[in-house]
KELUMPA-788468 format. One record per residue (C-alpha): residue in three letters; x, y, z. Coordinates in steps of 0.05 Angstrom, whole numbers, padded with zeros to 5 digits, always signed. Each point is the difference from the previous one (the first is absolute). Last residue first. Layout:
BEGIN
alaXYZ/...
This chain:
BEGIN
tyr+00142+00269+00001/leu+00013-00054+00052/cys-00030-00069-00009/leu-00013-00043+00061/ser-00020-00073+00003/gly-00043-00044+00044/ser-00057+00006-00049/val-00060+00017+00043/ile+00038+00037+00055/met+00041+00035-00054/thr-00065+00026-00029/glu-00015+00037+00065/val+00070+00026+00013/gln+00018+00024-00070/ile-00071+00026-00013/phe+00003+00040+00064/glu+00068+00029-00016/his-00024+00026-00068/leu-00065+00025+00030/ser+00043+00042+00047/ala-00012-00004+00074/asp-00031+00050+00048/his-00070-00029-00013/thr-00039+00063-00017/glu+00053+00045-00031/lys+00037-00056-00034/phe-00064-00029-00031/glu-00023+00070-00021/lys+00067+00012-00036/arg-00002-00068-00034/ile-00071+00013-00023/asn+00022+00065-00031/phe+00056-00036-00038/leu-00051-00053-00020/asp-00043+00053-00033/ile-00016-00018-00072/glu+00049-00045-00037/ser+00013-00047+00059/arg-00073+00005+00023/ser-00032-00060-00034/val+00059-00048+00006/met+00018+00015+00073/ile-00074+00002+00020/arg-00020-00066-00032/ile+00064-00037+00019/leu-00007+00017+00074/ala-00075-00016+00000/arg+00013-00068-00033/asp+00058-00014+00046/asp-00040+00008+00064/thr+00060-00015+00043/gly+00005-00049+00057/leu+00000+00012+00075/gly-00010+00073+00019/lys+00010+00060-00046/met+00009-00007-00075/ala-00067+00012-00033/lys-00021+00046+00057/tyr+00059+00046-00014/leu-00015+00000-00075/arg-00073+00019+00013/asp+00023+00056+00047/ala+00046+00027-00055/leu-00060-00004-00047/tyr-00042+00044+00045/ser+00058+00048+00010/pro+00010+00005-00075/gln-00074+00015-00008/asn-00005+00056+00050/lys-00068+00029+00018/val-00038-00030-00059/ser+00032-00068+00011/arg-00014+00000+00074/val-00072+00021-00011/ile-00012-00053-00054/ala+00035-00053+00043/tyr-00046+00016+00058/phe-00061-00006-00045/ala+00022-00068-00025/asn+00022-00027+00067/lys-00066+00021+00033/val-00040-00033-00056/asp+00044-00062+00005/gly-00017-00011+00073/ser-00033+00053+00043/met-00028+00069-00001/glu-00022+00053+00050/lys+00060+00004+00046/lys+00058-00010-00049/ile-00033+00044-00053/ile-00013+00054+00052/gln+00072-00004+00022/glu+00025+00011-00070/ile-00048+00058-00012/asp+00024+00036+00063/lys-00057+00040+00030/asn-00015+00074+00009/thr-00062-00014-00041/tyr-00007+00057-00049/lys+00072+00022-00006/val+00030-00070+00004/phe-00047-00022-00056/glu+00019+00062-00040/gln+00073-00024-00003/phe-00020-00071-00015/val-00043+00023-00058/asn+00055+00047-00023/his+00053-00054-00002/ser-00045-00043-00043/leu-00052-00055+00006/phe-00033-00034-00059/leu-00045-00042+00043/val-00044+00052+00032/lys-00050-00031+00048/leu+00056+00005+00051/lys-00020+00065+00033/val-00061+00034-00031/gln+00025+00067+00025/ala+00069-00012-00031/asp-00031-00008-00068/ala-00035+00067+00005/glu+00064+00034+00021/ala+00039-00034-00056/arg-00053+00022-00050/glu+00011+00072+00021/leu+00075-00009-00002/asp+00003-00027-00071/ala+00070-00029-00005/pro+00041+00001-00063/ser-00013-00061-00046/glu+00017-00072+00019/glu-00070-00023+00017/arg+00000-00076+00007/ala-00029-00034-00061/gly+00044-00061-00007/gln-00061-00045+00000/val+00040-00049+00044/leu-00010+00046+00060/ser-00076-00005-00002/val+00003-00075-00008/leu+00048-00005+00059/ile-00045+00042+00045/arg-00062-00038-00021/cys+00034-00067+00015/phe+00019+00024+00069/his-00071+00023+00012/gly-00028-00069-00011/ser+00037-00055-00037/thr+00066-00024-00029/asp+00022-00055-00049/ser-00052+00003-00055/gln-00005+00076+00002/ile+00075+00007-00005/ala+00005-00045-00060/asp-00058+00036-00034/glu+00034+00067+00011/leu+00066-00028-00027/ser-00035-00018-00065/lys+00010-00070-00026/lys+00042-00029-00056/tyr+00060-00009+00047/gly+00057+00035-00036/ala-00037+00049-00044/lys-00053+00017+00053/tyr+00053+00008+00053/ala+00043+00044-00045/ala-00059+00045-00016/asn-00018+00008+00073/met+00074+00013+00018/ala+00003+00056-00052/gln-00063+00030+00030/ile+00029-00005+00070/gln+00066+00032-00022/glu-00036+00058-00034/asn-00044+00012+00061/ser+00061+00001+00044/arg+00020-00060+00042/thr+00012+00001+00076/val-00071-00016+00025/leu-00012-00057-00049/ile+00066-00037+00011/glu+00001+00004+00076/ile-00073-00020+00008/leu+00005-00061-00044/ala+00065-00020+00034/his-00031+00007+00069/glu-00060-00041-00021/asp+00042-00060-00019/thr-00058-00047-00015/gly+00002-00073+00021/ala-00013-00066-00036/gly+00033+00018-00065/glu-00003+00062-00044/ile-00013+00071+00023/ala+00067+00026+00024/lys+00038-00037-00054/arg-00046+00031-00053/met+00010+00069+00029/met+00075-00011-00002/lys-00004-00023-00072/ala-00040+00061-00021/asp+00050+00045+00036/phe+00058-00034-00037/glu-00034+00005-00067/ala-00015+00074+00011/pro+00072+00014+00022/thr+00027-00038-00061/leu+00029-00068+00018/met+00076-00009+00003/leu+00005+00024+00072/gly-00052-00049+00024/ile+00037-00056-00037/ile+00064+00018+00037/leu-00036+00002+00068/arg-00039-00064-00010/glu+00062-00037-00025/leu+00040+00024+00060/asn-00057-00020+00046/lys-00002-00073-00022/ser+00043-00021-00059/leu+00040+00024-00060/glu+00019-00035-00065/ser-00068-00024-00025/lys-00036+00064+00018/leu+00055+00043-00031/asp-00004-00039-00065/lys-00076+00006-00002/met+00004+00075+00010/leu+00054+00009-00053/asp-00041-00035-00053/arg+00048-00025-00054/gly+00012+00016-00073/leu+00070+00024+00017/leu+00005+00068-00032/ser-00074+00020-00005/lys-00021-00036+00063/phe+00056+00030+00043/thr-00012+00067-00034/gln-00073+00001+00023/arg+00017-00018+00072/ile+00059+00049+00000/glu-00046+00056-00024/gln-00048-00016+00056/arg+00058+00003+00049/gln+00017+00069-00025/ala-00071+00024+00015/asn+00005-00030+00069/ser+00064+00038+00015/arg+00066-00038-00002/gln+00048-00011+00058/ala-00038-00055+00036/val-00007-00043-00063/ile+00072+00004-00022/asp+00038-00010+00065/ile-00052-00051+00024/ile+00009-00044-00062/ala+00076+00003+00006/asp-00003-00019+00073/glu-00046-00058-00015/asp+00051-00033-00047/thr-00040-00064-00011/gly+00025-00071+00001/phe+00022-00046-00056/gly-00005+00031-00068/lys-00034+00065-00019/met-00037+00044+00050/ala+00052+00056+00011/lys+00017-00002-00075/arg-00072+00013-00018/leu-00001+00059+00048/ala+00063+00028-00030/gln-00027-00007-00071/ala-00065+00036+00019/asp+00040+00055+00036/ala+00044+00011-00061/ala-00061+00004-00045/pro-00036+00048+00048/asp+00058+00049+00000/phe-00008+00055+00053/gly+00055+00052+00002/ser-00032+00030+00062/ala-00045-00045+00042/pro-00071+00024+00010/arg-00014+00014+00074/val-00009-00044+00062/thr-00002+00031+00069/pro-00060+00044-00013/arg-00012+00069+00030/leu-00067+00033+00009/gln+00005+00075+00008/val-00053+00017+00052/lys-00046+00056-00018/thr-00021+00029+00066/met-00068+00034-00001/ala-00044-00059+00020/ser+00048-00024+00055/leu+00007+00071+00025/glu-00076+00006+00006/trp-00005-00069+00032/met+00052+00022+00052/lys-00035+00066+00011/tyr-00065-00036+00018/ala+00039-00046+00046/ile+00031+00060+00034/gln-00066+00036+00009/ala-00029-00064+00028/ala+00059-00003+00047/glu-00019+00067+00029/pro-00071-00023+00015/phe+00018-00068+00031/phe-00006-00050-00056/glu-00050-00056+00003/gly+00006-00075-00011/ala-00015-00007+00074/leu+00025-00071+00010/asp+00059+00009-00047/asp+00021+00063+00037/asp+00008-00039+00065/gly+00012+00046+00058/gly+00048+00039+00045/cys+00069-00024-00019/leu+00023+00013+00071/ile-00057-00044+00025/leu+00020-00054-00051/leu+00072+00003+00025/thr-00022-00011+00072/arg-00043-00059-00019/lys+00055-00032-00041/tyr+00050+00004+00058/asp-00053-00025+00048/gly-00004-00064-00041/ser+00022-00008-00073/thr+00032+00033-00061/asp-00001-00008-00076/asp-00073-00009-00017/lys-00026+00055+00046/ile+00056+00047-00022/met-00020-00011-00073/asn-00073+00008+00017/tyr+00010+00067+00035/leu+00045+00026-00056/ser-00059-00010-00046/lys+00005-00034-00068/glu+00006+00025-00071/tyr+00076+00011+00007/arg+00008+00072-00023/leu-00066+00033+00016/arg-00008-00040+00064/phe+00069+00017+00026/cys-00008+00073-00019/glu-00065+00001+00039/arg+00031-00033+00061/ile+00060+00048-00003/asp-00048+00059+00000/leu-00037-00027+00060/met+00067-00011+00035/asp+00022+00072-00010/ile+00026+00030+00064/glu-00021-00032+00066/ser+00006-00072-00024/arg+00062+00017-00042/ser+00058-00014+00048/ile-00033-00060+00033/met-00023-00037-00062/ile+00065+00016-00036/arg+00047-00025+00054/ile-00041-00062+00016/leu-00003-00022-00073/thr+00074+00014-00011/asn+00020-00038+00063/asp-00048-00057-00019/ala+00030-00014-00069/thr-00050-00057-00010/gly+00015-00070-00026/leu-00012-00032-00067/gly-00024+00048-00053/lys-00032+00068+00011/met-00001+00031+00069/ser+00056+00051+00004/lys-00005+00013-00075/tyr-00072+00023+00008/leu+00017+00045+00058/arg+00057+00033-00037/lys-00044+00011-00061/ala-00055+00032+00042/tyr+00053+00041+00035/phe+00025+00032-00064/met-00073+00010-00022/pro-00014+00038+00065/val+00063+00044-00010/ser-00022+00021-00070/arg+00042+00033-00055/ile+00054+00027+00046/cys-00001-00065+00038/gln+00010-00040-00064/val+00058+00046-00021/val+00034-00008+00068/ala-00010-00076-00004/leu+00031-00001-00069/met+00059+00039+00025/leu+00010-00049+00058/arg-00006-00062-00044/glu+00051+00029-00050/phe+00048+00016+00056/asp-00010-00069+00030/gly+00023-00033-00065/ser+00004+00036-00066/leu-00008+00067-00035/glu-00007+00022-00073/asn-00052-00046-00030/lys-00043-00010+00062/ile+00005+00075+00014/ser-00021+00016-00071/asp-00058-00048+00008/glu-00025+00036+00061/ile+00009+00069-00031/ser-00048-00022-00055/val+00023-00006-00072/glu-00009+00048-00059/ala+00062+00037+00025/ile-00025+00071-00008/lys-00075-00010+00009/glu+00012-00050+00055/tyr+00045+00049+00037/ala-00054+00054-00001/asp-00048-00047+00035/phe+00053-00021+00051/val+00019+00073+00012/met-00073+00017+00014/arg-00003-00054+00053/leu+00067+00025+00025/his-00026+00071+00012/thr-00061-00024+00038/val+00043-00045+00045/ser+00051+00054+00014/arg+00072-00003-00025/asn+00056-00025+00046/gly+00017-00074-00007/leu-00026-00011-00071/ile+00038+00060-00028/met+00066-00007+00037/ile+00003-00076-00002/phe-00016-00004-00075/lys+00053+00053-00014/ala+00051-00037+00043/glu-00013-00065-00039/asp+00028+00030-00065/thr-00009-00063-00041/gly+00041-00033-00054/trp-00002+00015-00075/gln-00045+00060-00006/glu-00071+00019-00018/glu-00037-00052+00041/gly+00034+00018+00066/ala+00026+00067+00024/ala-00024+00037-00062/phe-00071-00026+00011/leu+00003+00019+00074/asp+00025+00069-00019/gln-00055+00009-00051/ala-00053-00018+00050/asp+00032+00046+00052/gln+00002+00058-00050/glu-00072-00010-00020/val-00024+00000+00072/leu+00047+00059+00015/asp-00035+00041-00054/ala-00068-00018+00028/asp+00019+00022+00071/val-00045-00036+00049/val-00015+00024+00071/gly-00026-00054+00046/ser+00047+00023+00055/glu+00019-00070+00021/asp+00071-00001-00029/arg+00034-00063+00026/thr+00043+00015+00062/gly-00008-00063+00041/gln+00076-00009+00005/leu-00009-00076-00002/leu-00022+00004-00073/val+00068+00027-00020/ile+00036-00052+00043/leu-00040-00056-00032/met+00017+00027-00069/lys+00074+00001+00016/lys-00001-00071+00029/phe-00033-00029-00063/his+00050+00040-00042/gly+00057-00039+00030/ser-00002-00036+00067/thr-00041-00024+00059/asp+00014-00021+00072/ala+00048+00054+00024/thr-00038+00057-00033/ile-00066-00026+00028/asp+00029-00003+00070/glu+00032+00070-00006/glu-00066+00029-00024/ile-00038-00033+00057/asn+00045+00031+00053/arg+00002-00044+00062/gly-00026+00002+00071/tyr-00048-00057-00018/ala-00069+00026+00020/asp+00014+00075+00003/asn+00042+00001-00064/tyr-00051-00041-00037/ala-00057+00042+00026/ala+00033+00064-00026/val+00011-00029-00069/met-00071-00027-00001/glu-00028+00069+00018/gln+00039+00030-00059/thr-00025-00053-00048/gln-00073+00007+00021/lys+00004+00076-00007/asn+00032-00004-00069/thr-00052-00050-00023/arg+00014-00075-00002/ser-00008-00045-00060/ala+00069-00010-00031/met+00037-00008+00066/val-00046-00052+00030/glu-00008-00045-00061/ile+00073+00006-00022/leu+00028-00016+00069/cys-00047-00060+00006/arg+00022-00025-00069/glu+00073+00008+00019/asn-00004-00048+00058/thr+00074+00000+00016/gly+00039-00063+00017/ala+00045-00021+00057/gly-00039+00032+00057/lys-00031+00069+00007/leu-00020+00044-00058/ala-00072-00021-00013/asp-00013-00007+00075/his+00022+00072+00011/ile-00042+00025-00058/glu-00062-00037+00027/lys+00015+00025+00071/ala+00004+00072-00024/asp-00066-00007-00039/his-00035-00026+00063/tyr+00032+00055+00041/ala-00027+00053-00048/pro-00069-00032-00006/thr-00006-00003+00077/arg+00006-00070+00028/met-00061-00037+00027/leu-00019-00027-00069/ser+00068-00033-00005/val-00013-00037+00065/ile-00066-00027-00027/leu+00030-00023-00066/arg+00062-00032+00028/glu-00040-00036+00053/phe-00049-00027-00052/lys+00059-00022-00043/gly+00027-00045+00055/thr-00019+00006+00073/leu-00039+00041+00050/glu+00005+00006+00075/tyr+00073+00021+00009/lys+00001+00048-00060/leu-00066+00031+00025/asp+00030+00010+00069/glu+00062+00033-00029/ile-00044+00047-00042/leu-00042+00018+00061/asp+00059+00019+00043/lys-00020-00007+00073/gly-00013+00046+00058/phe-00073-00021+00002/ser-00041+00064-00005/ser+00052+00049-00025/lys+00033-00051-00046/tyr-00067-00021-00029/ala-00022+00073-00007/ala+00062+00016-00041/ile-00010-00060-00047/val-00074+00017-00006/glu+00017+00072-00020/gln+00047-00028-00054/arg-00056-00045-00024/gln-00045+00062-00008/ala+00051+00032-00047/asn+00004-00065-00039/ser-00075-00001-00010/arg-00041-00049+00041/ser-00045-00056-00025/thr+00057-00046-00018/val+00030+00001+00070/leu-00066-00014+00036/asp-00025-00056-00044/leu+00067-00036-00003/ile+00012+00004+00075/ala-00070-00026+00015/glu+00008-00056-00050/lys+00068-00019+00027/asp-00027-00011+00070/ser+00064-00024+00032/gly+00024-00064+00032/ile+00008-00012+00075/gly-00013+00062+00041/lys-00006+00071-00024/met+00010+00017-00074/ala-00072+00019-00018/asn-00006+00034+00069/tyr+00058+00046-00016/leu-00029+00015-00068/asn-00067+00019+00030/glu+00035+00043+00052/ala+00039+00038-00053/asp-00063+00010-00041/ala-00037+00028+00061/cys+00058+00048+00013/pro+00003+00021-00074/asp-00074+00018-00003/phe-00024+00014-00071/asp-00072+00021-00009/pro+00007-00006-00076/ala+00058-00042-00028/asp+00048+00040-00044/thr+00007-00028-00070/ile+00024-00065-00034/thr-00022-00015-00071/ser+00033+00060-00034/phe-00018+00044-00059/trp+00045+00046-00040/arg-00016+00071-00018/ser+00026+00049-00052/leu-00015-00043-00060/gly+00036+00008-00066/gln+00042-00062+00006/gly-00003-00032+00069/pro-00059-00043-00019/cys+00009-00040-00065/ala-00011+00029-00069/arg+00070-00009-00026/glu+00007-00066+00036/ala-00063-00030-00030/lys+00024+00022-00068/cys+00066-00037+00009/cys+00067+00034+00012/ser+00046-00049-00035/gly+00006+00042-00062/gly-00052+00051-00020/arg+00021-00004-00072/thr+00017-00072-00012/val+00072-00018+00010/ala+00067-00004-00035/ala+00058-00033+00035/ala-00011-00069-00031/glu-00012+00035-00066/gly+00072+00022-00008/val+00019-00057-00046/his-00062-00030-00031/cys-00048-00042+00041/cys-00013-00073+00018/ser-00008-00008+00076/cys-00064-00037+00014/leu-00005-00035-00067/tyr+00072-00024+00005/leu-00012-00021+00072/phe-00059-00043-00021/leu+00044-00030-00055/cys+00057-00017+00047/ile-00048-00033+00049/leu-00027-00044-00055/asn+00071-00016-00021/lys+00017-00029+00068/met-00062-00045+00000/
């Protein structure tokens, strides 16, 4: 199976010289991120606030009683601590010492254990002392926790940073700047020291001329020259105001035709790259930055509990509601449910209280988030994403030479699979059709039949899929999804919601020519009910592709999901009229294949490369690989938007599609091919 892996990787990574560094306009900053809370809003929203009728002496006594005797009443401790603000907890600590002559934090450490103890004790520290401890723990010992340093230093305000510096000196009798200097190096160290000063411009005044100058300076420091002037990046990103930098990023994209994030990825490396990306993400949206950090702390095997605890504590009184909304907009599930699935016991219960509620259960936006969601759909509708393939027409193409080379690869004993892959994967589909015709004209043989006889299993399926026309391939995939004992409903949905009208009509014609039956009849004979009606409507290839009619969109939004040919504007107006999340409504009010179909339509309209990246992830995660889905997407998107899909995959799953294919297909084959 070695050659099958090689071919997948070819499709994933084929591009001309210089294309690997090129990106879609808008770069890695997704639409959800650009519209997320923290950008353009003056207020953030917390989940923990001051308790009414607060009595620190009564609270101190209740905590003392909860820890008195054998065992401790963890539930009482949990309920009290999580229902008080941090300022109120400090009053309770003082009252506890006055009343009982004991240190409350030391008593909590003695009575509680494990992650629950860490969480409760951390809640009792002031924000500044909590940050100081996190930095101290990140620096002490044999290794340095650079990711913790990056998270804290990139996201704090001037005031928070200055208070942390003072707390560090008070708690440890050491200078935080000296400790960071001793434990880090290079440009990473320099940027940390700049951020540690807590002197970013917070005036809110923006000089348009300076915006243009900074954008030009960043371009000259990176993309425009050989090598990188890191000092210029440090000076601008470490000192300019948030408002100013957001305008600089927009101006930079116009000059460089790539996002600032992708320039940083191209020009910088290692911890310095990660720090600068974190700074940019926090400039764009602090809540989205934390939503991503929380997701990564819980996804996969095991939980990064220190990261989870640190974020849930530090943001519960600042912007946790905003983080929740960004999390749901980006990952299509609630933060509450992810915590619930990934943790247990009193630790889980405490985290869920800090989280504040289950957004999936409500399906509703809080008012400010509804404005954000509306803006996100508006941006999604307006943004023209440049779709990027990974396979393009080969230069110097000679169909006769390719036909002869393919015949040579299949002649005699054995088959030169590498030669076949090299040719097929590096030609466009139109060029492959010329090779098919030339093969028959020159050699009097059917190339498709020869390939089928020489190759086997998934490699044969993949090569044959690449040699078919797109319409023939789609028709064949629909046939495979319908025929046999079971129906592959997910494949039917994926194909029909991601194809244009023109592609669907071509697929219909190819299906009729190949199987002597209309695709509509085949669908009707194999599906039923509302699901059948959805598929039949989609297979007409009559979705509106003209500019949006806002009045009609408003009317459609008011009749909810009775509209089949949904668009950005319908979803946008739906948020406006209902204050609800269309995706959550679909999850709550529908079930089975109907739910899956409508959900796929919404995901595809919102961000089709993201939807397909998710389909690829599901095809490869867990035990076994859904080879048919993997082949279908890699073949059908390689000349359309596989580059975009790769970017979405990396952004969401923190691993490149290239690496994922290597690992997942290696498990099946027992081999590894590096390209």
